[in-house]
N, C-alpha and C positions, 0 to 999 in steps of 0.2 A: 237776557230779557229779565226785567224785574217789575212785576206787577205789585205796586204798593198795596198795603192791606186795605181791602175793600170789605167793609163790614167785618166779618170774622176771618176771611181768607187772605192768604198771601202766597204768590207763586214766583219762584225764581227758576230760571233755566239758562244754561250755558252750553255752548258747543265749541270745541277747539279742533282746528285742522292744523296738523304739525308735520313738517318735513325736517327731520333731524339727520342730515347726512354729513359724514366726516370721513377722513382717511383712516380712522380707527376708533374703536370703542374702548380699548384697553392697551396696556403696555405690551401685550403679546400679539396684537393685531398684525404688525409688520412681519413678525416671524411666521405667522400663519399664512400670510399672503405669499411670502417667499417659498414656503414649503409647497404651496398649491401651484406654483409656477406662474403666478400672475405677472405679466410683463411690466405694467405701469403701476408702481406703488403709490402714485399720487391720485389714483382713482378714488372717488368718494363712494361710500356705501352707507346704507342706513345704520345708525347706531343701535345698540341693544335697547335703548330707551325710546325709540321712535314709534310711539303709539299714534298712528296716523289720524284716527278719529276718536274723539272722546266727548262724552256729554254728561251733564248733571242736571237733574230736575228735582226741585224741592217744593213740596206743598205743605203749608202750615195753616191749621185751622184752630182758632183760639177764641175763648170767651173772656170778655172783660168782667168787671164787677160794678156794683152800684147802679147808677142810672143807665149806664151803657150796657148792662147785662141783658141778653136776649135769649137765654137758654131756658131749660126746664126749671120750674119753681115749685117748691112745696109750701102751700099756703097753711098758715097756722092760725088758730083761733085765740080768743082772749087778748087780742091786741098785740100778740107777740110778732116780731118781724118775720117775714117770709124767709125761707131758706133758698138761697141761690145755689143749686146743686153743683153746677159746673163752673162757678165763678173762678176766674184765674186758672182755668184748665185748658190745656191745648194738646194737640196731636200733630206730629210732624212726620211726614213720609218723604224720604229722599231716594232717588234712583240714580245710580251712576254706573257707567260702563264705557265700552268702546272696543275698537278693533284690537287684535293681538299684536304683541311686540315681535321683532324679528329674531330668528335664530339661524345658525349656519347648518345646513343639512350635510350629511355624510353619505358616501356611497358604500362604505364598508362598516362591518359590525365587529367591534372589539370583544375579546374574551376577558372575563375577570381573572382567568388563570394565566393564559398565554399572552394577553395583551393584543397588540395590533396597531397598525397605522390608520389614522383617520384621513380619508381622501375626500376632498371637497366635492360636493354635488351642486351644480349651479354656481351661484356667486356667494361671496361672503355676506351673511345676514340676508340671504335671498329668499328665505322661507319665513312663515309667520305662524305663531300659535293661534288657536281659535279665539274669537271675540269673547268678551266676558261682560257680566252685569251683576249688580247687587242692589237689593232693597234694604234700607235701614228704617226702623220705626222707633219713635220716641213719644211717650205719653207722660205729661208732667202736670203738676198742680202747685201753685204758690199759696203759702199760708202766711198771713201778715200778723205780726205781734207788736204790741206797744212796749217800749223799753222805759219803764218807770212812770210814775204819776206824781202830781203835785199834792199839796195838802187837801185840795178840794176833790181829789180823786180823778182829776182830768189828766189826759195824756200830755206829756211834755213835748210831744211832737217827734220824738225819736222812735223809729220803727225798725224792725228786723223782718227779713223775709226768708222763709224756709221753702226750698223747692224740692219736692219729692217726685222722682221720675222712675219710669220703667223704660229701659232701652233694649231693643232687640236688633243686633247687628246681623246682617245676612238673613233677613226674615224668611226667605224661601229656602234657606239652606242650599243655595246654588253651589254646585261643585265646579267652580271656575278653574281652568287650567292656567297655571302661571309658568310652567316649565315642561319641556318635552325632551325626549332622546333624539339625538341628531340623526341616527340611522333610520328611524321609523316615523318621527313626528308625533309619537304617542307619549302620553304621560305615564303609562303603566307597562310599557313593553319596549325594551331596547333592541329587540330583534335577535338576541343571542340564542335563545332556545329553539328558534325555528331556522336559523341560518345553516345551510347545508355544510359549510366548511367547519362547523364546530360540533356536528353530530357525533363524530367519533370520540371527541373529548368528553362530551356529556355522557355517552354510554359507558365510558371507561371508569366512571366514578364508582365508589363502593356500593352505593344504593342510588342508581340513576333516578328512580321515581321520587325518592325523598329529596334528592338534590334539586330536581325540577321544581318541586313544590316550595322548597325553601327559597329558591332563587326568585320565583314568582312573587313571594312575599317581600323579598329584599328590593326588587326592582320597582315595585309599586310604592314609590316614595311619597310620604305625605307632604313633603316640601314642594311637590309639583302642583299642589292645589292651594287655592285660597283658603282662608280660615273658615271653619264651619259656623253654624249659627251660635251666637253668643247672646245670653240674656243677662242684663244687669239691672239691679234694683239699688237705688241710692238716693242721697239727698245732699243738697248744698245750702249753705247758710250765708246770707248777705246782711250786713248791718252797718 
């Protein structure tokens, strides 16, 4: 959907429904299926990039300049021109998100010390991480400059534009999950510390309590989450 600019506003929206099923998402898929005892290797499963539902919404509100300006004005005396406070200024808010991507769940919990085999639970890529969304905000203003003048002091018609902007990515600082552990489906817990079969191994460490605390920090990987809030201030020049 694309609503062309009406006065100051413009809205764009899109929705995508995707079914990305294949016999494998990587070069190791076939080996994983054989190890799981799947009888028909030609069966199709969702790929790791199969984001079933996704959407994007963009709202842009912008003020023009000159005769088309309809924003706040500072009126000046002594015949001086009025100041169009928000001329060539705009704000853009975009929202994008969708359902989670697939992952393959496991029935077993591996040990970082002893290892272990991963046994398939359900089907290949049969589970999904949680849905996610993100708000991005951009506020910018254009400044127009004349490049050179003739002998009479008039502009030669060449102009340059400087755009100053403030951009905030992930405005709400949403902690979106992009990766999880196969045994638990959680981003910050792989199930090792609470698994009954590994309690003896944990208690046999030199300092079990310190080992547990350090492992909790290790397993809570920042790579399992989307980027935090980013704030950027910059400018671009066009001439």
